[in-house]
C-alpha positions as CSV (number, residue, x, y, z in Angstrom):
1,M,0.0,0.0,0.0
2,N,1.5,3.3,-1.1
3,I,0.4,5.3,2.0
4,N,2.4,8.4,1.0
5,M,0.6,8.6,-2.4
6,I,-2.8,8.3,-0.7
7,I,-2.1,11.1,1.6
8,Y,-0.8,13.2,-1.3
9,V,-3.9,12.8,-3.3
10,L,-6.2,13.4,-0.3
11,G,-4.3,16.7,0.2
12,W,-5.1,17.8,-3.4
13,V,-8.7,16.8,-2.9
14,L,-8.9,19.0,0.2
15,K,-7.2,21.9,-1.6
16,L,-9.8,21.5,-4.4
17,E,-12.6,21.5,-1.9
18,A,-11.3,24.7,-0.4
19,G,-11.3,26.3,-3.9
20,L,-14.9,25.0,-4.5
21,M,-16.1,26.8,-1.4
22,L,-15.2,30.2,-3.0
23,L,-18.5,30.1,-5.0
24,P,-20.8,29.7,-2.0
25,M,-18.7,32.3,-0.2
26,L,-19.3,34.8,-3.1
27,C,-23.0,33.9,-2.9
28,A,-23.1,34.7,0.8
29,L,-21.4,38.0,0.2
30,A,-23.9,38.8,-2.6
31,Y,-26.8,38.3,-0.2
32,K,-24.9,40.1,2.6
33,E,-24.8,37.0,4.8
34,I,-21.6,37.6,6.7
35,W,-22.2,34.8,9.2
36,A,-22.5,32.3,6.3
37,F,-19.4,33.7,4.6
38,N,-17.4,33.4,7.8
39,S,-18.4,29.7,8.4
40,L,-17.5,28.8,4.8
41,A,-14.3,30.8,5.0
42,I,-13.2,29.0,8.2
43,S,-14.0,25.6,6.6
44,A,-12.1,26.5,3.4
45,I,-9.0,27.6,5.5
46,I,-9.1,24.3,7.5
47,A,-9.3,22.3,4.2
48,L,-6.5,24.4,2.6
49,I,-4.1,24.1,5.6
50,I,-4.5,20.3,5.8
51,G,-4.2,20.0,2.1
52,M,-1.0,22.1,1.9
53,I,0.5,20.0,4.7
54,A,-0.3,16.8,2.9
55,T,1.1,18.0,-0.4
56,I,4.3,19.7,0.8
57,K,6.4,16.9,-0.6
58,K,5.4,14.7,-3.6
59,P,6.0,11.0,-2.9
60,R,9.1,9.5,-4.5
61,K,7.0,6.6,-5.9
62,T,3.8,7.9,-7.4
63,A,2.5,4.7,-9.0
64,Y,-0.6,3.1,-7.5
65,Y,-2.7,0.1,-8.3
66,V,-6.2,-1.2,-7.6
67,R,-5.9,-1.1,-3.8
68,E,-4.7,2.4,-3.7
69,G,-7.3,3.6,-6.3
70,F,-10.2,2.2,-4.3
71,V,-8.8,3.5,-0.9
72,I,-8.1,6.9,-2.4
73,C,-11.7,7.0,-3.8
74,A,-13.4,6.0,-0.5
75,L,-11.2,8.2,1.8
76,S,-11.6,11.2,-0.5
77,W,-15.4,11.2,-0.2
78,V,-15.2,10.6,3.6
79,V,-12.6,13.4,4.1
80,M,-14.5,15.8,1.9
81,S,-17.7,15.2,3.8
82,L,-16.2,15.7,7.2
83,I,-14.8,19.0,6.1
84,G,-17.8,20.0,4.0
85,A,-20.1,19.6,7.0
86,I,-18.2,22.2,9.1
87,P,-20.0,25.3,7.7
88,F,-23.4,24.0,8.7
89,Y,-22.1,23.1,12.2
90,I,-20.2,26.2,13.1
91,S,-22.9,28.5,11.7
92,G,-25.4,26.9,14.1
93,T,-27.9,26.2,11.3
94,I,-27.4,22.4,12.0
95,P,-26.4,22.2,15.7
96,S,-25.5,18.5,15.6
97,Y,-22.2,17.6,13.7
98,I,-23.6,14.1,12.9
99,D,-26.7,15.7,11.3
100,A,-24.4,18.1,9.4
101,V,-22.3,15.2,8.1
102,F,-25.5,13.4,7.1
103,E,-26.7,16.5,5.2
104,I,-23.5,17.1,3.3
105,V,-22.9,13.4,2.5
106,S,-26.4,13.4,1.1
107,G,-25.3,16.3,-1.0
108,F,-22.0,14.9,-2.3
109,T,-23.5,11.5,-3.0
110,T,-26.4,13.2,-4.8
111,T,-28.9,11.5,-2.5
112,G,-31.0,14.4,-1.4
113,A,-32.1,12.9,1.9
114,S,-32.4,15.6,4.6
115,I,-32.7,16.1,8.3
116,L,-34.0,19.6,7.9
117,N,-37.7,20.5,8.6
118,E,-37.2,23.9,6.9
119,V,-34.4,24.5,4.4
120,E,-34.8,28.3,3.9
121,H,-33.4,29.1,7.4
122,L,-29.9,28.0,6.1
123,G,-29.7,31.3,4.1
124,K,-28.6,31.6,0.5
125,G,-24.9,31.0,1.0
126,L,-25.3,27.7,2.8
127,L,-28.2,26.7,0.5
128,F,-25.9,27.3,-2.4
129,W,-23.1,25.1,-0.9
130,R,-25.7,22.4,-0.1
131,S,-26.9,22.4,-3.8
132,F,-23.5,22.9,-5.2
133,S,-22.3,19.7,-3.4
134,H,-24.7,17.8,-5.8
135,W,-22.9,19.2,-8.8
136,V,-19.5,18.4,-7.3
137,G,-20.5,14.8,-6.4
138,G,-22.5,14.1,-9.6
139,M,-19.5,13.5,-11.9
140,G,-17.2,12.6,-9.0
141,V,-14.6,14.7,-7.3
142,L,-11.7,12.5,-8.3
143,V,-12.7,12.8,-12.0
144,L,-12.3,16.5,-11.4
145,V,-8.9,16.0,-9.8
146,L,-7.8,13.9,-12.7
147,T,-8.6,16.8,-15.1
148,I,-6.1,19.1,-13.4
149,L,-3.5,16.8,-11.7
150,P,-1.7,14.0,-13.5
151,L,-1.2,11.4,-10.8
152,G,0.8,8.6,-12.1
153,G,0.3,8.0,-15.8
154,G,-2.0,5.0,-16.7
155,Y,-2.7,4.2,-13.1
156,N,-5.3,7.0,-13.1
157,M,-7.7,4.4,-14.5
158,M,-7.7,2.7,-11.1
159,I,-9.3,5.8,-9.5
160,M,-11.7,6.3,-12.4
161,K,-12.9,2.6,-12.2
162,A,-13.5,3.1,-8.4
163,E,-15.5,6.2,-8.7
164,S,-17.5,5.7,-11.9
165,P,-21.0,4.3,-11.6
166,G,-21.8,1.1,-13.4
167,P,-20.5,-2.4,-14.0
168,D,-17.6,-1.3,-16.2
169,V,-15.8,1.9,-17.2
170,S,-13.6,2.4,-20.2
171,K,-11.5,5.2,-21.6
172,M,-13.2,7.2,-24.3
173,V,-9.8,8.6,-25.4
174,P,-6.3,7.1,-25.0
175,R,-5.3,9.2,-21.9
176,V,-7.3,9.0,-18.7
177,A,-6.8,12.7,-18.0
178,D,-8.3,13.5,-21.4
179,T,-11.2,11.1,-20.8
180,A,-11.9,13.0,-17.5
181,K,-11.7,16.4,-19.3
182,A,-14.0,15.2,-22.0
183,L,-16.6,14.1,-19.4
184,Y,-16.4,17.3,-17.4
185,K,-16.6,19.4,-20.5
186,I,-19.9,17.7,-21.4
187,Y,-21.1,18.0,-17.8
188,F,-20.1,21.7,-17.5
189,F,-21.7,22.8,-20.7
190,M,-24.9,20.8,-20.1
191,T,-25.2,22.5,-16.7
192,V,-24.6,26.0,-18.1
193,G,-27.2,25.3,-20.7
194,W,-29.8,24.2,-18.2
195,I,-29.1,27.2,-15.9
196,I,-29.9,29.5,-18.9
197,I,-33.0,27.5,-19.8
198,F,-34.3,27.5,-16.2
199,F,-33.7,31.2,-15.9
200,I,-35.5,32.0,-19.2
201,S,-38.4,29.8,-18.1
202,G,-39.1,32.1,-15.2
203,M,-36.9,31.0,-12.3
204,D,-34.8,33.6,-10.5
205,I,-31.0,33.2,-11.0
206,F,-30.4,31.6,-7.5
207,D,-33.1,29.0,-8.0
208,A,-32.0,28.3,-11.6
209,L,-28.4,27.7,-10.4
210,C,-29.4,25.4,-7.5
211,I,-32.0,23.4,-9.4
212,A,-29.6,23.0,-12.3
213,F,-26.9,21.7,-9.8
214,G,-29.5,19.3,-8.4
215,A,-30.7,18.0,-11.8
216,A,-27.1,17.7,-13.1
217,G,-26.0,15.7,-10.1
218,T,-29.3,13.9,-9.9
219,G,-29.6,15.1,-6.3
220,G,-32.9,16.2,-4.8
221,F,-32.1,19.2,-2.5
222,A,-34.7,21.9,-2.9
223,V,-34.1,25.5,-2.0
224,R,-37.7,26.3,-0.9
225,N,-39.6,24.8,2.0
226,S,-42.4,23.9,-0.5
227,G,-40.0,21.8,-2.6
228,M,-40.9,21.8,-6.3
229,E,-44.5,22.9,-5.9
230,D,-43.8,26.6,-6.3
231,Y,-42.6,26.2,-9.8
232,G,-45.1,26.1,-12.6
233,M,-45.9,23.1,-14.7
234,F,-43.7,24.3,-17.6
235,C,-40.6,24.7,-15.2
236,Q,-41.4,21.3,-13.7
237,F,-41.5,19.7,-17.2
238,L,-38.1,21.3,-18.1
239,I,-36.7,19.8,-14.8
240,T,-38.1,16.4,-15.8
241,I,-36.3,16.5,-19.2
242,A,-33.1,17.6,-17.5
243,M,-33.2,14.8,-15.0
244,I,-33.8,12.2,-17.7
245,M,-30.9,13.6,-19.8
246,Y,-28.5,13.3,-16.9
247,G,-29.6,9.7,-16.3
248,I,-28.2,8.7,-19.7
249,N,-24.7,7.3,-20.1
250,F,-22.4,10.2,-20.8
251,N,-20.7,8.1,-23.5
252,V,-23.8,8.7,-25.6
253,Y,-23.2,12.4,-25.5
254,Y,-19.6,11.9,-26.3
255,M,-20.6,9.9,-29.4
256,I,-23.0,12.6,-30.4
257,Q,-20.3,15.2,-30.0
258,K,-18.0,13.1,-32.3
259,R,-21.0,12.8,-34.7
260,K,-21.2,9.0,-34.2
261,F,-25.0,9.2,-34.2
262,K,-25.6,5.6,-35.2
263,D,-23.6,4.4,-32.2
264,A,-25.4,6.9,-29.9
265,L,-28.9,5.9,-31.1
266,G,-28.0,2.2,-30.8
267,C,-27.3,2.3,-27.1
268,E,-29.4,-0.7,-25.8
269,E,-29.2,0.5,-22.1
270,A,-30.5,3.9,-23.0
271,R,-33.4,2.5,-25.0
272,V,-34.4,0.2,-22.1
273,Y,-34.1,3.1,-19.7
274,L,-36.4,5.3,-21.7
275,G,-38.8,2.4,-22.2
276,I,-39.0,1.9,-18.4
277,I,-39.8,5.6,-18.0
278,T,-42.5,5.5,-20.6
279,V,-44.3,2.4,-19.3
280,S,-44.0,3.4,-15.7
281,T,-45.4,6.9,-16.4
282,L,-48.4,5.6,-18.3
283,F,-49.2,2.9,-15.6
284,I,-49.0,5.4,-12.7
285,A,-50.9,8.1,-14.5
286,F,-53.9,5.8,-15.2
287,N,-53.6,4.2,-11.8
288,I,-53.9,7.6,-10.0
289,L,-56.3,9.2,-12.5
290,K,-59.4,9.0,-10.3
291,M,-57.5,10.5,-7.3
292,Y,-57.2,13.8,-9.2
293,G,-60.6,14.1,-10.7
294,G,-59.9,12.4,-14.0
295,N,-57.5,15.1,-15.1
296,L,-55.3,13.2,-17.6
297,I,-52.9,16.0,-18.4
298,Y,-52.3,16.7,-14.7
299,T,-51.7,13.0,-13.8
300,L,-49.4,12.4,-16.8
301,H,-47.4,15.5,-15.9
302,H,-46.8,14.6,-12.3
303,S,-46.4,10.9,-13.0
304,F,-43.7,11.8,-15.6
305,F,-42.0,14.0,-13.1
306,T,-42.1,11.5,-10.3
307,V,-40.9,8.6,-12.5
308,A,-38.0,10.6,-13.9
309,S,-37.1,11.8,-10.5
310,L,-37.0,8.3,-9.0
311,I,-35.4,6.3,-11.8
312,T,-32.6,8.9,-12.1
313,T,-32.4,8.9,-8.2
314,T,-32.8,12.7,-8.2
315,G,-35.5,12.8,-5.5
316,F,-37.3,16.0,-6.5
317,S,-41.1,15.8,-5.8
318,T,-44.2,17.7,-6.8
319,L,-46.8,15.4,-5.2
320,D,-46.9,13.2,-2.1
321,F,-46.6,9.7,-3.7
322,N,-47.2,8.3,-0.2
323,T,-50.9,8.7,-0.9
324,W,-50.9,6.8,-4.2
325,P,-52.2,3.2,-4.5
326,Q,-50.0,0.4,-3.5
327,S,-49.5,-0.8,-7.1
328,S,-48.1,2.6,-8.0
329,Q,-45.9,2.5,-4.9
330,M,-44.6,-0.9,-6.0
331,V,-43.6,0.7,-9.3
332,I,-41.9,3.4,-7.3
333,L,-39.9,0.8,-5.3
334,F,-38.8,-0.8,-8.6
335,L,-37.6,2.5,-10.0
336,M,-35.7,3.2,-6.7
337,F,-33.7,-0.1,-7.1
338,S,-33.4,0.1,-10.9
339,G,-31.6,3.5,-11.1
340,A,-30.4,5.2,-14.2
341,C,-27.8,4.2,-16.8
342,A,-24.2,3.3,-16.1
343,G,-21.8,6.2,-16.7
344,S,-24.5,8.7,-15.8
345,T,-24.8,10.8,-12.6
346,G,-27.6,8.7,-11.4
347,G,-27.5,6.1,-8.6
348,G,-29.3,2.7,-8.0
349,I,-28.3,-0.7,-9.2
350,K,-28.2,0.6,-12.9
351,V,-30.1,-0.6,-15.9
352,S,-27.1,-2.2,-17.4
353,R,-26.6,-4.5,-14.4
354,L,-30.3,-5.5,-14.5
355,L,-29.9,-6.3,-18.2
356,I,-26.8,-8.4,-17.6
357,L,-28.5,-10.3,-14.7
358,I,-31.6,-10.9,-16.8
359,K,-29.6,-12.1,-19.8
360,E,-27.5,-14.3,-17.4
361,V,-30.7,-16.0,-16.1
362,G,-31.8,-16.5,-19.7
363,K,-28.5,-18.1,-20.6
364,E,-28.5,-20.4,-17.6
365,L,-32.1,-21.6,-18.5
366,L,-31.0,-22.3,-22.0
367,V,-28.0,-24.3,-20.8
368,L,-30.4,-26.4,-18.6
369,V,-32.5,-27.2,-21.7
370,H,-29.6,-27.6,-24.1
371,P,-26.5,-28.6,-22.1
372,E,-24.3,-28.6,-25.2
373,A,-25.3,-25.1,-26.2
374,I,-22.7,-22.3,-26.2
375,R,-24.1,-18.9,-25.8
376,H,-22.5,-15.6,-24.8
377,I,-24.2,-12.6,-23.1
378,R,-24.2,-9.5,-25.3
379,L,-24.9,-5.9,-24.4
380,E,-24.8,-3.1,-27.0
381,G,-24.0,-5.8,-29.5
382,K,-20.7,-6.6,-27.7
383,K,-19.8,-9.8,-25.9
384,I,-19.8,-9.4,-22.1
385,E,-16.7,-10.8,-20.6
386,H,-17.0,-13.3,-17.7
387,N,-15.2,-11.0,-15.3
388,V,-17.9,-8.3,-15.8
389,V,-20.7,-10.9,-15.2
390,R,-18.8,-12.1,-12.1
391,S,-18.4,-8.5,-10.8
392,V,-22.1,-7.9,-11.3
393,N,-23.0,-11.1,-9.3
394,C,-20.5,-10.1,-6.6
395,Y,-22.0,-6.6,-6.5
396,L,-25.5,-8.0,-6.1
397,I,-24.5,-10.3,-3.2
398,M,-22.7,-7.4,-1.4
399,Y,-25.7,-5.2,-2.1
400,I,-28.1,-7.6,-0.4
401,I,-25.8,-8.2,2.6
402,I,-25.3,-4.5,3.3
403,F,-29.0,-3.8,2.7
404,M,-30.1,-6.4,5.2
405,I,-27.5,-5.4,7.9
406,S,-28.6,-1.8,7.5
407,L,-32.2,-2.6,7.8
408,F,-31.6,-4.7,10.9
409,I,-29.7,-1.9,12.7
410,I,-32.2,0.9,12.0
411,S,-35.1,-1.4,12.9
412,F,-34.3,-0.7,16.6
413,D,-35.8,2.8,16.0
414,K,-39.5,3.3,16.4
415,F,-40.5,3.3,12.7
416,D,-42.6,0.7,10.8
417,F,-41.1,-1.7,8.3
418,V,-42.2,0.3,5.2
419,T,-40.5,3.4,6.5
420,N,-37.3,1.5,7.4
421,F,-37.2,-0.5,4.2
422,S,-37.7,2.6,2.0
423,A,-35.2,4.6,4.1
424,V,-32.4,2.1,3.4
425,S,-33.6,1.8,-0.2
426,A,-33.7,5.6,-0.6
427,T,-30.2,6.2,0.9
428,F,-28.4,3.2,-0.5
429,N,-29.7,3.9,-4.0
430,N,-29.0,7.7,-3.5
431,I,-32.6,8.8,-4.0
432,G,-33.6,10.8,-1.0
433,P,-37.3,10.5,-0.3
434,G,-38.8,7.1,0.6
435,L,-42.2,6.0,1.7
436,G,-44.0,6.2,5.1
437,A,-42.4,8.6,7.6
438,V,-39.5,9.4,5.2
439,G,-41.8,10.3,2.3
440,P,-41.5,13.3,0.0
441,I,-43.0,15.7,2.6
442,S,-41.1,14.3,5.5
443,N,-37.4,13.8,6.4
444,Y,-34.9,11.7,8.4
445,S,-34.6,14.0,11.4
446,E,-36.4,11.6,13.8
447,Y,-34.0,8.7,13.3
448,S,-31.4,8.1,16.1
449,Y,-27.8,9.1,15.6
450,I,-26.8,5.5,15.2
451,S,-29.3,5.0,12.4
452,K,-28.2,8.3,10.8
453,I,-24.6,7.0,10.8
454,V,-25.7,3.8,9.2
455,L,-27.7,5.6,6.5
456,T,-24.8,8.0,5.9
457,I,-22.5,5.0,5.3
458,D,-25.2,3.5,3.0
459,M,-25.2,6.8,0.9
460,L,-21.4,6.6,0.5
461,A,-21.4,2.9,-0.3
462,G,-24.2,3.3,-2.8
463,R,-22.6,6.3,-4.6
464,L,-19.2,4.5,-4.7
465,E,-20.6,1.2,-5.9
466,I,-19.9,-0.6,-2.6
467,L,-16.4,-2.0,-3.4
468,P,-14.3,1.1,-2.4
469,M,-16.0,1.3,1.0
470,M,-15.6,-2.5,1.5
471,M,-11.9,-2.2,0.7
472,L,-11.4,0.1,3.7
473,L,-12.5,-2.7,6.0
474,L,-10.1,-5.4,4.8
475,P,-6.9,-5.7,6.9
476,R,-5.0,-6.9,3.8
477,T,-5.7,-3.6,2.1
478,W,-3.5,-1.7,4.5
479,R,-0.4,-3.8,4.2
480,R,2.3,-1.4,3.2
481,T,4.3,-2.2,0.1
482,Y,6.3,1.0,-0.3
């Protein structure tokens, strides 16, 4: 284990976080919130000092491998969250540090779960930091680091594999740093485009910025106590389209940018993803039609918004789906687990994993009927290697184990099974709102500190695809080799 290199990279991550805090500091100044500016400035100084100490001397050996890549990834998110929570804590807007960590982890992991009964008391500066954390975490902080800091040649791929969502990640261009830059270029210009669109549609500039950050990172933090209800149906429709776009694999946008339209349109995962959205929207709309006086346009609009919000794991809400029929809530649970496409900013299991698992079942059934048959699983027209199928199966096993352990621990709180089950589902899949007492008009404030810690770990594990967090717990991981 190259400990020195891990410390060095963590130092750069903290220096980057200090720089990122400048934007909310400027926002606090613009709204004359000196108390918010001071809390952000103190946090930025702490991050900068620790970062400078960690990067005073570059390690003699800068190479790192799978272990280091996964450990760097997991520790970076943990360290960023511990520092990122400080502004909420020292400002007094969130008096408990555990609650503050829960809130910022929910931001960085683009979960959108909150412990706040009212969000507007945070003020504009801290609301901006809270929403901006969605944007930072959406693409991944280490992907951003790779765009500005070459860290050891080809070994950068180890970090990218650890942080990228989905069963596999590949380089779009020969150099990993160039791949990271290509991704962030697409991410940045899409965000700017949606900020402009939201502003033109009638939002004020602050709301346009924060909602665009949330949609881009597929995180569900609202900046108003009323959530998304205050925005008109046209603005809500635009937010729906934005959420769906960010749930698509960014490789599709890269292919469009390179004018490879045939490859982009032929993406099997994206077609299934859009198909799930269409079928789920129609089912829920007709299922809840009588609840809203038979108004088809109204139910289609809000069903579309809710389905897009949940499958992309954004978590914005316009209606309380807690009141919907159980059949619609079952569809909602499926969407929570399904998640968006691999290589997007969305969470969940991912559509590609579900496709691989379904095709693997089909293959095994075929082999039972025809033992001599030779059949390969294909996705996007390409043969899926055995190691990818194995990793998907391993992921599913770890997913179930962690889910059950988390559900068992939080069951000691006073909530019913539906609430606890959906709380774990919503945090582990990085969605935010669940069902029951953690529905779209409720929050996680009533859970005990132990449960909040468990759910915080779930958010991190879900965002980092489980393995990086698991690597931290293995004693063999920490055997020093340099």
